[in-house]
C-alpha positions in Angstrom: 19.8 8.9 -6.2 21.0 5.5 -7.6 19.9 5.1 -11.2 17.5 2.0 -10.3 16.4 4.3 -8.2 16.2 7.4 -10.8 14.2 4.6 -12.5 11.8 3.4 -10.2 8.2 3.4 -10.5 7.8 3.9 -6.9 10.6 6.2 -6.0 8.7 8.4 -8.8 5.1 8.2 -7.5 6.8 9.1 -4.2 8.3 12.5 -5.0 5.8 12.9 -7.3 3.4 16.0 -5.9 0.1 14.9 -6.8 0.2 11.3 -5.8 1.2 12.4 -2.1 -2.0 14.4 -2.6 -4.3 12.3 -3.7 -2.8 8.6 -2.6 -0.9 9.2 0.2 -1.8 8.2 3.8 1.5 8.9 5.8 5.4 9.0 5.0 8.2 8.5 7.1 11.7 7.7 7.3 11.0 3.8 7.1 8.2 3.6 4.9 5.6 5.3 2.9 1.6 4.2 3.0 -0.7 5.1 0.3 -3.8 4.0 -1.6 -3.8 2.2 -5.1 -3.9 4.9 -7.4 -6.6 5.3 -10.0 -7.9 2.9 -11.1 -8.0 1.0 -7.6 -9.4 -2.7 -8.4 -11.2 -2.2 -4.7 -12.0 0.6 -2.1 -9.3 0.2 0.6 -6.4 -1.2 -1.4 -3.4 0.2 0.4 0.4 -0.3 -0.6 3.2 -0.1 2.0 6.3 1.1 0.5 9.8 1.1 1.8 10.8 5.0 1.8 14.5 3.9 0.7 14.7 2.2 -2.7 15.2 -1.2 -1.9 14.1 -4.8 -3.9 12.7 -6.3 -1.0 13.0 -7.6 2.8 16.7 -9.5 2.5 18.0 -5.8 1.3 16.6 -4.5 4.8 18.9 -3.0 7.1 18.5 -3.8 10.6 16.1 -0.3 11.3 14.1 -1.8 8.5 13.7 -5.3 9.8 13.0 -4.3 13.7 10.3 -1.8 11.9 8.9 -4.5 9.4 5.9 -6.4 11.4 4.7 -3.9 13.0 4.1 -1.4 9.8 2.7 -4.3 8.6 0.1 -5.1 11.2 -0.3 -1.5 11.7 -1.8 -1.0 8.3 -3.1 -3.8 8.0 -5.7 -3.2 11.1 -6.3 0.5 9.0 -7.2 -2.0 6.6 -9.7 -3.5 8.1 -10.9 -0.4 10.7 -11.3 1.4 7.1 -12.7 -0.9 5.2 -15.0 -3.4 7.8 -13.5 -6.0 5.8 -13.1 -9.7 7.4 -9.2 -10.4 6.4 -6.4 -8.7 4.8 -4.4 -10.3 2.0 -0.6 -8.9 2.1 0.9 -9.8 -1.1 4.5 -8.6 -2.3 5.1 -9.9 -6.2 8.1 -7.4 -7.0 8.3 -7.9 -10.5 5.9 -4.7 -11.5 8.7 -2.4 -9.6 12.1 -3.3 -8.3 10.8 -1.6 -5.0 9.4 -3.2 -1.9 5.7 -2.2 -2.2 3.3 -4.4 -0.2 0.2 -4.9 -1.1 -2.7 -4.8 1.4 -5.9 -6.1 -0.1 -9.9 -5.8 2.0 -10.6 -9.3 1.8 -14.9 -9.5 2.0 -15.9 -13.0 2.7 -19.1 -11.6 0.8 -18.0 -11.0 -2.1 -15.9 -14.2 -4.2 -14.1 -11.3 -6.5 -11.5 -10.4 -3.2 -10.7 -14.4 -2.5 -7.5 -15.7 -2.6 -6.1 -15.5 -6.4 -9.9 -14.4 -8.0 -8.3 -10.8 -6.6 -5.5 -10.8 -9.2 -8.1 -11.8 -12.0 -10.4 -8.9 -10.5 -7.1 -6.7 -10.6 -6.3 -7.1 -14.5 -10.6 -6.5 -15.0 -9.8 -3.3 -13.8 -6.6 -2.3 -15.2 -7.9 -3.4 -18.8 -11.2 -1.7 -18.3 -13.6 -4.8 -18.1 -14.3 -4.2 -14.3 -15.6 -0.7 -12.7 -12.9 0.7 -10.0 -13.3 1.8 -7.2 -15.1 5.5 -7.0 -12.4 8.3 -7.5 -14.0 10.2 -4.5 -15.1 7.3 -2.3 -10.9 7.0 -2.4 -10.1 9.8 -1.7 -12.6 10.2 1.8 -10.9 7.1 2.8 -6.9 8.9 2.0 -8.9 11.3 4.5 -10.0 9.2 7.1 -6.7 7.0 6.8 -4.4 10.5 7.4 -6.4 10.9 10.6 -5.8 7.3 11.8 -2.5 6.9 10.8 0.3 6.3 13.6 3.3 8.4 12.5 5.4 6.7 14.5 5.0 3.6 13.2 6.3 5.0 9.6 9.1 6.7 11.0 10.9 3.8 13.7 10.7 0.7 14.7 8.6 0.6 17.7 10.4 0.3 20.9 9.7 -1.5 24.4 
């Protein structure tokens, strides 16, 4: 393991038994799908991480590049199925942790706090304790449901036709 991976917050989450037990939905050779840990800004806020320590798509090997779209599509469909949201935002920043982790955020047209950049304000308010997070028991229930529905093959390798 490189020094960057040893100090990476995402790599540490991937190695945490507690995080795996509480939030991990599926883990494959290429991708790790997990729920946002507590305090979770929204129920169904999932993260699709590269299993390998890498900064972003520019660092993909050919197998990761071939598999990325299918993994994002499957994980996004899972968010929509589990939450009943109207849309799923997919956001990658890469500055908080130098390890690819795609935020898959449920967007409900009836909830202005989930609209466009407002979701970032909502996120900050939850982290600051100014707004209530998703209920931990509801997150645990959703993780169980997601584990039953995740397609493990999508996390393991690119789909071949």
